[in-house]
PyMOL Python script that loads the backbone (N, CA, C, O; Angstrom):
from pymol import cmd

cmd.read_pdbstr("""\
ATOM      1  N   UNK A   1      48.751 149.747-107.092  1.00  0.00           N
ATOM      2  CA  UNK A   1      47.330 149.643-107.363  1.00  0.00           C
ATOM      3  C   UNK A   1      46.641 149.060-106.132  1.00  0.00           C
ATOM      4  O   UNK A   1      47.160 148.150-105.486  1.00  0.00           O
ATOM      5  N   UNK A   2      45.492 149.589-105.827  1.00  0.00           N
ATOM      6  CA  UNK A   2      44.684 149.097-104.721  1.00  0.00           C
ATOM      7  C   UNK A   2      43.489 148.341-105.293  1.00  0.00           C
ATOM      8  O   UNK A   2      42.794 148.834-106.182  1.00  0.00           O
ATOM      9  N   UNK A   3      43.264 147.152-104.776  1.00  0.00           N
ATOM     10  CA  UNK A   3      42.129 146.352-105.233  1.00  0.00           C
ATOM     11  C   UNK A   3      40.871 146.733-104.444  1.00  0.00           C
ATOM     12  O   UNK A   3      40.942 147.438-103.438  1.00  0.00           O
ATOM     13  N   UNK A   4      39.732 146.256-104.920  1.00  0.00           N
ATOM     14  CA  UNK A   4      38.471 146.524-104.229  1.00  0.00           C
ATOM     15  C   UNK A   4      38.507 145.924-102.820  1.00  0.00           C
ATOM     16  O   UNK A   4      38.024 146.544-101.872  1.00  0.00           O
ATOM     17  N   UNK A   5      39.074 144.725-102.677  1.00  0.00           N
ATOM     18  CA  UNK A   5      39.157 144.078-101.366  1.00  0.00           C
ATOM     19  C   UNK A   5      40.008 144.906-100.406  1.00  0.00           C
ATOM     20  O   UNK A   5      39.669 145.031 -99.229  1.00  0.00           O
ATOM     21  N   UNK A   6      41.102 145.470-100.896  1.00  0.00           N
ATOM     22  CA  UNK A   6      41.950 146.308-100.052  1.00  0.00           C
ATOM     23  C   UNK A   6      41.233 147.599 -99.678  1.00  0.00           C
ATOM     24  O   UNK A   6      41.373 148.092 -98.558  1.00  0.00           O
ATOM     25  N   UNK A   7      40.474 148.139-100.608  1.00  0.00           N
ATOM     26  CA  UNK A   7      39.698 149.344-100.329  1.00  0.00           C
ATOM     27  C   UNK A   7      38.632 149.066 -99.277  1.00  0.00           C
ATOM     28  O   UNK A   7      38.421 149.883 -98.381  1.00  0.00           O
ATOM     29  N   UNK A   8      37.959 147.925 -99.376  1.00  0.00           N
ATOM     30  CA  UNK A   8      36.948 147.534 -98.387  1.00  0.00           C
ATOM     31  C   UNK A   8      37.599 147.409 -97.009  1.00  0.00           C
ATOM     32  O   UNK A   8      37.042 147.882 -96.019  1.00  0.00           O
ATOM     33  N   UNK A   9      38.763 146.781 -96.936  1.00  0.00           N
ATOM     34  CA  UNK A   9      39.467 146.621 -95.660  1.00  0.00           C
ATOM     35  C   UNK A   9      39.834 147.979 -95.071  1.00  0.00           C
ATOM     36  O   UNK A   9      39.710 148.189 -93.864  1.00  0.00           O
ATOM     37  N   UNK A  10      40.281 148.893 -95.913  1.00  0.00           N
ATOM     38  CA  UNK A  10      40.640 150.234 -95.446  1.00  0.00           C
ATOM     39  C   UNK A  10      39.417 150.994 -94.940  1.00  0.00           C
ATOM     40  O   UNK A  10      39.482 151.660 -93.907  1.00  0.00           O
ATOM     41  N   UNK A  11      38.308 150.897 -95.660  1.00  0.00           N
ATOM     42  CA  UNK A  11      37.062 151.551 -95.235  1.00  0.00           C
ATOM     43  C   UNK A  11      36.604 150.987 -93.893  1.00  0.00           C
ATOM     44  O   UNK A  11      36.198 151.735 -93.003  1.00  0.00           O
ATOM     45  N   UNK A  12      36.671 149.670 -93.755  1.00  0.00           N
ATOM     46  CA  UNK A  12      36.253 149.026 -92.506  1.00  0.00           C
ATOM     47  C   UNK A  12      37.112 149.504 -91.338  1.00  0.00           C
ATOM     48  O   UNK A  12      36.599 149.801 -90.258  1.00  0.00           O
ATOM     49  N   UNK A  13      38.404 149.574 -91.563  1.00  0.00           N
ATOM     50  CA  UNK A  13      39.328 149.993 -90.495  1.00  0.00           C
ATOM     51  C   UNK A  13      39.106 151.449 -90.096  1.00  0.00           C
ATOM     52  O   UNK A  13      39.093 151.771 -88.908  1.00  0.00           O
ATOM     53  N   UNK A  14      38.934 152.323 -91.075  1.00  0.00           N
ATOM     54  CA  UNK A  14      38.824 153.759 -90.791  1.00  0.00           C
ATOM     55  C   UNK A  14      37.447 154.175 -90.292  1.00  0.00           C
ATOM     56  O   UNK A  14      37.314 155.202 -89.625  1.00  0.00           O
ATOM     57  N   UNK A  15      36.413 153.382 -90.610  1.00  0.00           N
ATOM     58  CA  UNK A  15      35.065 153.790 -90.233  1.00  0.00           C
ATOM     59  C   UNK A  15      34.505 153.037 -89.033  1.00  0.00           C
ATOM     60  O   UNK A  15      33.497 153.444 -88.455  1.00  0.00           O
ATOM     61  N   UNK A  16      35.158 151.939 -88.661  1.00  0.00           N
ATOM     62  CA  UNK A  16      34.639 151.147 -87.559  1.00  0.00           C
ATOM     63  C   UNK A  16      33.563 150.165 -87.999  1.00  0.00           C
ATOM     64  O   UNK A  16      32.950 149.502 -87.162  1.00  0.00           O
ATOM     65  N   UNK A  17      33.327 150.066 -89.300  1.00  0.00           N
ATOM     66  CA  UNK A  17      32.375 149.089 -89.814  1.00  0.00           C
ATOM     67  C   UNK A  17      33.060 147.735 -89.932  1.00  0.00           C
ATOM     68  O   UNK A  17      34.287 147.655 -89.990  1.00  0.00           O
ATOM     69  N   UNK A  18      32.259 146.668 -89.968  1.00  0.00           N
ATOM     70  CA  UNK A  18      32.880 145.372 -90.231  1.00  0.00           C
ATOM     71  C   UNK A  18      33.065 145.239 -91.749  1.00  0.00           C
ATOM     72  O   UNK A  18      32.589 146.082 -92.510  1.00  0.00           O
ATOM     73  N   UNK A  19      33.754 144.182 -92.182  1.00  0.00           N
ATOM     74  CA  UNK A  19      34.085 143.999 -93.601  1.00  0.00           C
ATOM     75  C   UNK A  19      32.818 143.941 -94.467  1.00  0.00           C
ATOM     76  O   UNK A  19      32.778 144.532 -95.547  1.00  0.00           O
ATOM     77  N   UNK A  20      31.798 143.239 -94.000  1.00  0.00           N
ATOM     78  CA  UNK A  20      30.569 143.096 -94.778  1.00  0.00           C
ATOM     79  C   UNK A  20      29.884 144.448 -94.958  1.00  0.00           C
ATOM     80  O   UNK A  20      29.442 144.781 -96.058  1.00  0.00           O
ATOM     81  N   UNK A  21      29.794 145.229 -93.876  1.00  0.00           N
ATOM     82  CA  UNK A  21      29.157 146.545 -93.950  1.00  0.00           C
ATOM     83  C   UNK A  21      29.943 147.487 -94.863  1.00  0.00           C
ATOM     84  O   UNK A  21      29.359 148.257 -95.625  1.00  0.00           O
ATOM     85  N   UNK A  22      31.270 147.418 -94.776  1.00  0.00           N
ATOM     86  CA  UNK A  22      32.122 148.267 -95.614  1.00  0.00           C
ATOM     87  C   UNK A  22      31.947 147.913 -97.084  1.00  0.00           C
ATOM     88  O   UNK A  22      31.889 148.802 -97.934  1.00  0.00           O
ATOM     89  N   UNK A  23      31.861 146.611 -97.392  1.00  0.00           N
ATOM     90  CA  UNK A  23      31.656 146.175 -98.780  1.00  0.00           C
ATOM     91  C   UNK A  23      30.301 146.650 -99.283  1.00  0.00           C
ATOM     92  O   UNK A  23      30.189 147.118-100.416  1.00  0.00           O
ATOM     93  N   UNK A  24      29.266 146.533 -98.448  1.00  0.00           N
ATOM     94  CA  UNK A  24      27.933 146.991 -98.834  1.00  0.00           C
ATOM     95  C   UNK A  24      27.923 148.501 -99.074  1.00  0.00           C
ATOM     96  O   UNK A  24      27.284 148.972-100.015  1.00  0.00           O
ATOM     97  N   UNK A  25      28.625 149.262 -98.233  1.00  0.00           N
ATOM     98  CA  UNK A  25      28.695 150.716 -98.397  1.00  0.00           C
ATOM     99  C   UNK A  25      29.413 151.076 -99.700  1.00  0.00           C
ATOM    100  O   UNK A  25      28.953 151.947-100.438  1.00  0.00           O
ATOM    101  N   UNK A  26      30.526 150.419 -99.985  1.00  0.00           N
ATOM    102  CA  UNK A  26      31.259 150.685-101.219  1.00  0.00           C
ATOM    103  C   UNK A  26      30.423 150.305-102.444  1.00  0.00           C
ATOM    104  O   UNK A  26      30.373 151.053-103.420  1.00  0.00           O
ATOM    105  N   UNK A  27      29.772 149.146-102.391  1.00  0.00           N
ATOM    106  CA  UNK A  27      28.915 148.719-103.501  1.00  0.00           C
ATOM    107  C   UNK A  27      27.771 149.710-103.729  1.00  0.00           C
ATOM    108  O   UNK A  27      27.424 150.006-104.873  1.00  0.00           O
ATOM    109  N   UNK A  28      27.185 150.224-102.642  1.00  0.00           N
ATOM    110  CA  UNK A  28      26.094 151.197-102.743  1.00  0.00           C
ATOM    111  C   UNK A  28      26.605 152.498-103.363  1.00  0.00           C
ATOM    112  O   UNK A  28      25.913 153.112-104.174  1.00  0.00           O
ATOM    113  N   UNK A  29      27.807 152.917-102.987  1.00  0.00           N
ATOM    114  CA  UNK A  29      28.407 154.121-103.555  1.00  0.00           C
ATOM    115  C   UNK A  29      28.621 153.952-105.056  1.00  0.00           C
ATOM    116  O   UNK A  29      28.250 154.822-105.844  1.00  0.00           O
ATOM    117  N   UNK A  30      29.215 152.837-105.444  1.00  0.00           N
ATOM    118  CA  UNK A  30      29.486 152.570-106.861  1.00  0.00           C
ATOM    119  C   UNK A  30      28.184 152.531-107.657  1.00  0.00           C
ATOM    120  O   UNK A  30      28.095 153.105-108.743  1.00  0.00           O
ATOM    121  N   UNK A  31      27.181 151.854-107.116  1.00  0.00           N
ATOM    122  CA  UNK A  31      25.883 151.758-107.799  1.00  0.00           C
ATOM    123  C   UNK A  31      25.228 153.131-107.925  1.00  0.00           C
ATOM    124  O   UNK A  31      24.657 153.447-108.969  1.00  0.00           O
ATOM    125  N   UNK A  32      25.303 153.941-106.885  1.00  0.00           N
ATOM    126  CA  UNK A  32      24.693 155.272-106.913  1.00  0.00           C
ATOM    127  C   UNK A  32      25.369 156.178-107.945  1.00  0.00           C
ATOM    128  O   UNK A  32      24.694 156.889-108.690  1.00  0.00           O
ATOM    129  N   UNK A  33      26.696 156.149-107.985  1.00  0.00           N
ATOM    130  CA  UNK A  33      27.433 156.954-108.964  1.00  0.00           C
ATOM    131  C   UNK A  33      27.116 156.466-110.378  1.00  0.00           C
ATOM    132  O   UNK A  33      26.889 157.274-111.279  1.00  0.00           O
ATOM    133  N   UNK A  34      27.101 155.153-110.569  1.00  0.00           N
ATOM    134  CA  UNK A  34      26.803 154.574-111.882  1.00  0.00           C
ATOM    135  C   UNK A  34      25.417 154.989-112.358  1.00  0.00           C
ATOM    136  O   UNK A  34      25.253 155.401-113.506  1.00  0.00           O
ATOM    137  N   UNK A  35      24.421 154.885-111.485  1.00  0.00           N
ATOM    138  CA  UNK A  35      23.046 155.250-111.857  1.00  0.00           C
ATOM    139  C   UNK A  35      22.942 156.730-112.229  1.00  0.00           C
ATOM    140  O   UNK A  35      22.286 157.081-113.209  1.00  0.00           O
ATOM    141  N   UNK A  36      23.587 157.593-111.447  1.00  0.00           N
ATOM    142  CA  UNK A  36      23.518 159.029-111.713  1.00  0.00           C
ATOM    143  C   UNK A  36      24.190 159.371-113.040  1.00  0.00           C
ATOM    144  O   UNK A  36      23.625 160.113-113.843  1.00  0.00           O
ATOM    145  N   UNK A  37      25.382 158.844-113.277  1.00  0.00           N
ATOM    146  CA  UNK A  37      26.111 159.139-114.510  1.00  0.00           C
ATOM    147  C   UNK A  37      25.392 158.545-115.716  1.00  0.00           C
ATOM    148  O   UNK A  37      25.349 159.149-116.788  1.00  0.00           O
ATOM    149  N   UNK A  38      24.832 157.357-115.527  1.00  0.00           N
ATOM    150  CA  UNK A  38      24.064 156.710-116.601  1.00  0.00           C
ATOM    151  C   UNK A  38      22.874 157.586-116.993  1.00  0.00           C
ATOM    152  O   UNK A  38      22.488 157.624-118.161  1.00  0.00           O
ATOM    153  N   UNK A  39      22.300 158.281-116.028  1.00  0.00           N
ATOM    154  CA  UNK A  39      21.175 159.184-116.277  1.00  0.00           C
ATOM    155  C   UNK A  39      21.602 160.553-116.774  1.00  0.00           C
ATOM    156  O   UNK A  39      20.765 161.443-116.926  1.00  0.00           O
ATOM    157  N   UNK A  40      22.898 160.739-117.032  1.00  0.00           N
ATOM    158  CA  UNK A  40      23.388 161.999-117.572  1.00  0.00           C
ATOM    159  C   UNK A  40      23.713 163.058-116.539  1.00  0.00           C
ATOM    160  O   UNK A  40      23.959 164.211-116.893  1.00  0.00           O
ATOM    161  N   UNK A  41      23.718 162.685-115.259  1.00  0.00           N
ATOM    162  CA  UNK A  41      24.004 163.655-114.197  1.00  0.00           C
ATOM    163  C   UNK A  41      25.480 163.611-113.805  1.00  0.00           C
ATOM    164  O   UNK A  41      26.112 162.555-113.818  1.00  0.00           O
ATOM    165  N   UNK A  42      26.006 164.773-113.459  1.00  0.00           N
ATOM    166  CA  UNK A  42      27.364 164.861-112.917  1.00  0.00           C
ATOM    167  C   UNK A  42      27.298 164.559-111.425  1.00  0.00           C
ATOM    168  O   UNK A  42      26.386 165.017-110.737  1.00  0.00           O
ATOM    169  N   UNK A  43      28.266 163.786-110.921  1.00  0.00           N
ATOM    170  CA  UNK A  43      28.339 163.501-109.487  1.00  0.00           C
ATOM    171  C   UNK A  43      29.532 164.267-108.942  1.00  0.00           C
ATOM    172  O   UNK A  43      30.676 163.995-109.307  1.00  0.00           O
ATOM    173  N   UNK A  44      29.257 165.228-108.064  1.00  0.00           N
ATOM    174  CA  UNK A  44      30.313 166.085-107.531  1.00  0.00           C
ATOM    175  C   UNK A  44      30.477 165.817-106.040  1.00  0.00           C
ATOM    176  O   UNK A  44      29.527 165.941-105.266  1.00  0.00           O
ATOM    177  N   UNK A  45      31.689 165.449-105.650  1.00  0.00           N
ATOM    178  CA  UNK A  45      32.023 165.240-104.246  1.00  0.00           C
ATOM    179  C   UNK A  45      33.028 166.323-103.890  1.00  0.00           C
ATOM    180  O   UNK A  45      34.200 166.245-104.259  1.00  0.00           O
ATOM    181  N   UNK A  46      32.555 167.337-103.165  1.00  0.00           N
ATOM    182  CA  UNK A  46      33.376 168.500-102.854  1.00  0.00           C
ATOM    183  C   UNK A  46      34.658 168.077-102.149  1.00  0.00           C
ATOM    184  O   UNK A  46      34.626 167.318-101.180  1.00  0.00           O
ATOM    185  N   UNK A  47      35.779 168.574-102.642  1.00  0.00           N
ATOM    186  CA  UNK A  47      37.077 168.268-102.062  1.00  0.00           C
ATOM    187  C   UNK A  47      37.715 167.008-102.623  1.00  0.00           C
ATOM    188  O   UNK A  47      38.906 166.774-102.416  1.00  0.00           O
ATOM    189  N   UNK A  48      36.942 166.193-103.328  1.00  0.00           N
ATOM    190  CA  UNK A  48      37.468 164.948-103.894  1.00  0.00           C
ATOM    191  C   UNK A  48      37.519 165.027-105.407  1.00  0.00           C
ATOM    192  O   UNK A  48      38.585 164.880-106.005  1.00  0.00           O
ATOM    193  N   UNK A  49      36.363 165.259-106.032  1.00  0.00           N
ATOM    194  CA  UNK A  49      36.329 165.365-107.485  1.00  0.00           C
ATOM    195  C   UNK A  49      34.937 165.153-108.030  1.00  0.00           C
ATOM    196  O   UNK A  49      33.973 165.014-107.278  1.00  0.00           O
ATOM    197  N   UNK A  50      34.841 165.130-109.365  1.00  0.00           N
ATOM    198  CA  UNK A  50      33.561 164.988-110.043  1.00  0.00           C
ATOM    199  C   UNK A  50      33.633 163.898-111.101  1.00  0.00           C
ATOM    200  O   UNK A  50      34.625 163.772-111.818  1.00  0.00           O
ATOM    201  N   UNK A  51      32.564 163.115-111.185  1.00  0.00           N
ATOM    202  CA  UNK A  51      32.395 162.137-112.249  1.00  0.00           C
ATOM    203  C   UNK A  51      31.482 162.800-113.270  1.00  0.00           C
ATOM    204  O   UNK A  51      30.335 163.120-112.958  1.00  0.00           O
ATOM    205  N   UNK A  52      31.979 163.010-114.489  1.00  0.00           N
ATOM    206  CA  UNK A  52      31.250 163.765-115.493  1.00  0.00           C
ATOM    207  C   UNK A  52      30.946 162.879-116.701  1.00  0.00           C
ATOM    208  O   UNK A  52      31.865 162.343-117.319  1.00  0.00           O
ATOM    209  N   UNK A  53      29.648 162.718-117.048  1.00  0.00           N
ATOM    210  CA  UNK A  53      29.316 161.931-118.240  1.00  0.00           C
ATOM    211  C   UNK A  53      29.677 162.715-119.500  1.00  0.00           C
ATOM    212  O   UNK A  53      29.477 163.928-119.571  1.00  0.00           O
ATOM    213  N   UNK A  54      30.210 162.006-120.489  1.00  0.00           N
ATOM    214  CA  UNK A  54      30.620 162.641-121.740  1.00  0.00           C
ATOM    215  C   UNK A  54      30.117 161.792-122.901  1.00  0.00           C
ATOM    216  O   UNK A  54      30.278 160.571-122.905  1.00  0.00           O
ATOM    217  N   UNK A  55      29.508 162.446-123.881  1.00  0.00           N
ATOM    218  CA  UNK A  55      29.067 161.758-125.098  1.00  0.00           C
ATOM    219  C   UNK A  55      30.117 162.006-126.177  1.00  0.00           C
ATOM    220  O   UNK A  55      30.454 163.153-126.471  1.00  0.00           O
ATOM    221  N   UNK A  56      30.628 160.933-126.760  1.00  0.00           N
ATOM    222  CA  UNK A  56      31.596 161.049-127.848  1.00  0.00           C
ATOM    223  C   UNK A  56      30.880 160.803-129.168  1.00  0.00           C
ATOM    224  O   UNK A  56      30.164 159.813-129.325  1.00  0.00           O
ATOM    225  N   UNK A  57      31.077 161.700-130.098  1.00  0.00           N
ATOM    226  CA  UNK A  57      30.452 161.556-131.409  1.00  0.00           C
ATOM    227  C   UNK A  57      31.164 160.469-132.203  1.00  0.00           C
ATOM    228  O   UNK A  57      32.307 160.114-131.917  1.00  0.00           O
ATOM    229  N   UNK A  58      30.458 159.948-133.211  1.00  0.00           N
ATOM    230  CA  UNK A  58      31.075 158.975-134.112  1.00  0.00           C
ATOM    231  C   UNK A  58      32.184 159.677-134.893  1.00  0.00           C
ATOM    232  O   UNK A  58      32.139 160.888-135.108  1.00  0.00           O
ATOM    233  N   UNK A  59      33.154 158.915-135.302  1.00  0.00           N
ATOM    234  CA  UNK A  59      34.260 159.496-136.055  1.00  0.00           C
ATOM    235  C   UNK A  59      35.095 158.409-136.691  1.00  0.00           C
ATOM    236  O   UNK A  59      34.647 157.273-136.851  1.00  0.00           O
ATOM    237  N   UNK A  60      36.296 158.763-137.045  1.00  0.00           N
ATOM    238  CA  UNK A  60      37.205 157.779-137.620  1.00  0.00           C
ATOM    239  C   UNK A  60      38.414 157.647-136.715  1.00  0.00           C
ATOM    240  O   UNK A  60      38.808 158.588-136.026  1.00  0.00           O
ATOM    241  N   UNK A  61      38.982 156.476-136.732  1.00  0.00           N
ATOM    242  CA  UNK A  61      40.179 156.198-135.948  1.00  0.00           C
ATOM    243  C   UNK A  61      41.141 155.435-136.848  1.00  0.00           C
ATOM    244  O   UNK A  61      40.760 154.933-137.905  1.00  0.00           O
ATOM    245  N   UNK A  62      42.387 155.358-136.411  1.00  0.00           N
ATOM    246  CA  UNK A  62      43.377 154.658-137.211  1.00  0.00           C
ATOM    247  C   UNK A  62      44.000 153.563-136.387  1.00  0.00           C
ATOM    248  O   UNK A  62      44.416 153.790-135.251  1.00  0.00           O
ATOM    249  N   UNK A  63      44.069 152.359-136.962  1.00  0.00           N
ATOM    250  CA  UNK A  63      44.727 151.240-136.305  1.00  0.00           C
ATOM    251  C   UNK A  63      46.229 151.515-136.361  1.00  0.00           C
ATOM    252  O   UNK A  63      46.794 151.580-137.453  1.00  0.00           O
ATOM    253  N   UNK A  64      46.896 151.679-135.202  1.00  0.00           N
ATOM    254  CA  UNK A  64      48.317 152.036-135.220  1.00  0.00           C
ATOM    255  C   UNK A  64      49.212 150.931-135.791  1.00  0.00           C
ATOM    256  O   UNK A  64      50.300 151.211-136.294  1.00  0.00           O
ATOM    257  N   UNK A  65      48.768 149.711-135.714  1.00  0.00           N
ATOM    258  CA  UNK A  65      49.574 148.596-136.214  1.00  0.00           C
ATOM    259  C   UNK A  65      49.560 148.518-137.739  1.00  0.00           C
ATOM    260  O   UNK A  65      50.598 148.345-138.378  1.00  0.00           O
ATOM    261  N   UNK A  66      48.346 148.650-138.311  1.00  0.00           N
ATOM    262  CA  UNK A  66      48.218 148.484-139.761  1.00  0.00           C
ATOM    263  C   UNK A  66      48.074 149.805-140.497  1.00  0.00           C
ATOM    264  O   UNK A  66      48.272 149.859-141.710  1.00  0.00           O
ATOM    265  N   UNK A  67      47.735 150.866-139.787  1.00  0.00           N
ATOM    266  CA  UNK A  67      47.505 152.152-140.431  1.00  0.00           C
ATOM    267  C   UNK A  67      46.130 152.260-141.071  1.00  0.00           C
ATOM    268  O   UNK A  67      45.798 153.285-141.665  1.00  0.00           O
ATOM    269  N   UNK A  68      45.335 151.212-140.954  1.00  0.00           N
ATOM    270  CA  UNK A  68      44.002 151.182-141.550  1.00  0.00           C
ATOM    271  C   UNK A  68      43.060 152.139-140.816  1.00  0.00           C
ATOM    272  O   UNK A  68      43.071 152.203-139.586  1.00  0.00           O
ATOM    273  N   UNK A  69      42.256 152.874-141.563  1.00  0.00           N
ATOM    274  CA  UNK A  69      41.263 153.780-140.992  1.00  0.00           C
ATOM    275  C   UNK A  69      39.973 152.994-140.770  1.00  0.00           C
ATOM    276  O   UNK A  69      39.509 152.273-141.653  1.00  0.00           O
ATOM    277  N   UNK A  70      39.408 153.148-139.580  1.00  0.00           N
ATOM    278  CA  UNK A  70      38.171 152.449-139.244  1.00  0.00           C
ATOM    279  C   UNK A  70      37.166 153.449-138.673  1.00  0.00           C
ATOM    280  O   UNK A  70      37.537 154.487-138.126  1.00  0.00           O
ATOM    281  N   UNK A  71      35.883 153.107-138.815  1.00  0.00           N
ATOM    282  CA  UNK A  71      34.822 153.955-138.268  1.00  0.00           C
ATOM    283  C   UNK A  71      34.699 153.668-136.768  1.00  0.00           C
ATOM    284  O   UNK A  71      34.673 152.514-136.340  1.00  0.00           O
ATOM    285  N   UNK A  72      34.624 154.742-135.987  1.00  0.00           N
ATOM    286  CA  UNK A  72      34.436 154.616-134.543  1.00  0.00           C
ATOM    287  C   UNK A  72      33.012 155.058-134.234  1.00  0.00           C
ATOM    288  O   UNK A  72      32.640 156.193-134.531  1.00  0.00           O
ATOM    289  N   UNK A  73      32.206 154.170-133.639  1.00  0.00           N
ATOM    290  CA  UNK A  73      30.814 154.538-133.346  1.00  0.00           C
ATOM    291  C   UNK A  73      30.717 155.551-132.206  1.00  0.00           C
ATOM    292  O   UNK A  73      31.652 155.697-131.418  1.00  0.00           O
ATOM    293  N   UNK A  74      29.600 156.238-132.124  1.00  0.00           N
ATOM    294  CA  UNK A  74      29.345 157.147-131.013  1.00  0.00           C
ATOM    295  C   UNK A  74      29.280 156.327-129.727  1.00  0.00           C
ATOM    296  O   UNK A  74      28.832 155.181-129.735  1.00  0.00           O
ATOM    297  N   UNK A  75      29.724 156.916-128.637  1.00  0.00           N
ATOM    298  CA  UNK A  75      29.712 156.195-127.362  1.00  0.00           C
ATOM    299  C   UNK A  75      29.601 157.184-126.209  1.00  0.00           C
ATOM    300  O   UNK A  75      29.766 158.392-126.380  1.00  0.00           O
ATOM    301  N   UNK A  76      29.319 156.645-125.047  1.00  0.00           N
ATOM    302  CA  UNK A  76      29.270 157.437-123.820  1.00  0.00           C
ATOM    303  C   UNK A  76      30.409 156.976-122.928  1.00  0.00           C
ATOM    304  O   UNK A  76      30.743 155.792-122.900  1.00  0.00           O
ATOM    305  N   UNK A  77      30.999 157.904-122.204  1.00  0.00           N
ATOM    306  CA  UNK A  77      32.062 157.568-121.277  1.00  0.00           C
ATOM    307  C   UNK A  77      31.969 158.502-120.076  1.00  0.00           C
ATOM    308  O   UNK A  77      31.097 159.369-120.022  1.00  0.00           O
ATOM    309  N   UNK A  78      32.855 158.325-119.133  1.00  0.00           N
ATOM    310  CA  UNK A  78      32.863 159.152-117.921  1.00  0.00           C
ATOM    311  C   UNK A  78      34.268 159.696-117.725  1.00  0.00           C
ATOM    312  O   UNK A  78      35.256 158.984-117.910  1.00  0.00           O
ATOM    313  N   UNK A  79      34.342 160.946-117.355  1.00  0.00           N
ATOM    314  CA  UNK A  79      35.630 161.556-117.023  1.00  0.00           C
ATOM    315  C   UNK A  79      35.607 161.918-115.547  1.00  0.00           C
ATOM    316  O   UNK A  79      34.566 162.254-114.984  1.00  0.00           O
ATOM    317  N   UNK A  80      36.780 161.840-114.940  1.00  0.00           N
ATOM    318  CA  UNK A  80      36.903 162.225-113.534  1.00  0.00           C
ATOM    319  C   UNK A  80      37.728 163.496-113.473  1.00  0.00           C
ATOM    320  O   UNK A  80      38.844 163.545-113.991  1.00  0.00           O
ATOM    321  N   UNK A  81      37.184 164.520-112.843  1.00  0.00           N
ATOM    322  CA  UNK A  81      37.907 165.769-112.625  1.00  0.00           C
ATOM    323  C   UNK A  81      38.316 165.817-111.160  1.00  0.00           C
ATOM    324  O   UNK A  81      37.478 165.697-110.266  1.00  0.00           O
ATOM    325  N   UNK A  82      39.582 165.988-110.929  1.00  0.00           N
ATOM    326  CA  UNK A  82      40.122 165.996-109.562  1.00  0.00           C
ATOM    327  C   UNK A  82      39.721 167.282-108.853  1.00  0.00           C
ATOM    328  O   UNK A  82      39.805 168.373-109.417  1.00  0.00           O
ATOM    329  N   UNK A  83      39.279 167.134-107.596  1.00  0.00           N
ATOM    330  CA  UNK A  83      38.925 168.288-106.773  1.00  0.00           C
ATOM    331  C   UNK A  83      40.148 168.861-106.086  1.00  0.00           C
ATOM    332  O   UNK A  83      41.186 168.204-106.002  1.00  0.00           O
ATOM    333  N   UNK A  84      40.029 170.078-105.596  1.00  0.00           N
ATOM    334  CA  UNK A  84      41.157 170.764-104.948  1.00  0.00           C
ATOM    335  C   UNK A  84      41.704 170.014-103.739  1.00  0.00           C
ATOM    336  O   UNK A  84      42.919 169.950-103.548  1.00  0.00           O
ATOM    337  N   UNK A  85      40.815 169.443-102.916  1.00  0.00           N
ATOM    338  CA  UNK A  85      41.269 168.717-101.713  1.00  0.00           C
ATOM    339  C   UNK A  85      42.163 167.540-102.063  1.00  0.00           C
ATOM    340  O   UNK A  85      43.217 167.356-101.454  1.00  0.00           O
ATOM    341  N   UNK A  86      41.750 166.741-103.039  1.00  0.00           N
ATOM    342  CA  UNK A  86      42.535 165.589-103.464  1.00  0.00           C
ATOM    343  C   UNK A  86      43.827 166.041-104.141  1.00  0.00           C
ATOM    344  O   UNK A  86      44.892 165.467-103.913  1.00  0.00           O
ATOM    345  N   UNK A  87      43.724 167.055-104.958  1.00  0.00           N
ATOM    346  CA  UNK A  87      44.899 167.585-105.660  1.00  0.00           C
ATOM    347  C   UNK A  87      45.941 168.082-104.654  1.00  0.00           C
ATOM    348  O   UNK A  87      47.135 167.833-104.820  1.00  0.00           O
ATOM    349  N   UNK A  88      45.497 168.768-103.635  1.00  0.00           N
ATOM    350  CA  UNK A  88      46.401 169.262-102.601  1.00  0.00           C
ATOM    351  C   UNK A  88      47.033 168.122-101.808  1.00  0.00           C
ATOM    352  O   UNK A  88      48.207 168.181-101.443  1.00  0.00           O
ATOM    353  N   UNK A  89      46.248 167.095-101.550  1.00  0.00           N
ATOM    354  CA  UNK A  89      46.737 165.972-100.745  1.00  0.00           C
ATOM    355  C   UNK A  89      47.840 165.184-101.445  1.00  0.00           C
ATOM    356  O   UNK A  89      48.718 164.630-100.783  1.00  0.00           O
ATOM    357  N   UNK A  90      47.806 165.129-102.787  1.00  0.00           N
ATOM    358  CA  UNK A  90      48.815 164.338-103.482  1.00  0.00           C
ATOM    359  C   UNK A  90      50.017 165.157-103.931  1.00  0.00           C
ATOM    360  O   UNK A  90      51.020 164.594-104.370  1.00  0.00           O
ATOM    361  N   UNK A  91      49.928 166.473-103.827  1.00  0.00           N
ATOM    362  CA  UNK A  91      51.074 167.317-104.221  1.00  0.00           C
ATOM    363  C   UNK A  91      51.831 167.827-103.041  1.00  0.00           C
ATOM    364  O   UNK A  91      52.816 168.547-103.203  1.00  0.00           O
TER     365      UNK A  91
END
""", "prot")
cmd.dss("prot")
cmd.show_as("cartoon", "prot")
cmd.util.cbc("prot")
cmd.orient("prot")
């Protein structure tokens, strides 16, 4: 697992930015993606992947420990779809 601090260090090293600038760039990226997805927009980074907002309807779920059925409220979540460039790089 890579932490945010390790990611900032890697960005700084690869881009020539200092640690503070790299952290600000990463924070700006995260905030921009969050704002877009929160507004219902898909964020597509060609060659890397897409952040896709998904609305989940209310339903029922089962507690695996007790077997009890409980109501699950409607919620919003985000899915990440891997792009071809990233998929190729890891295979």
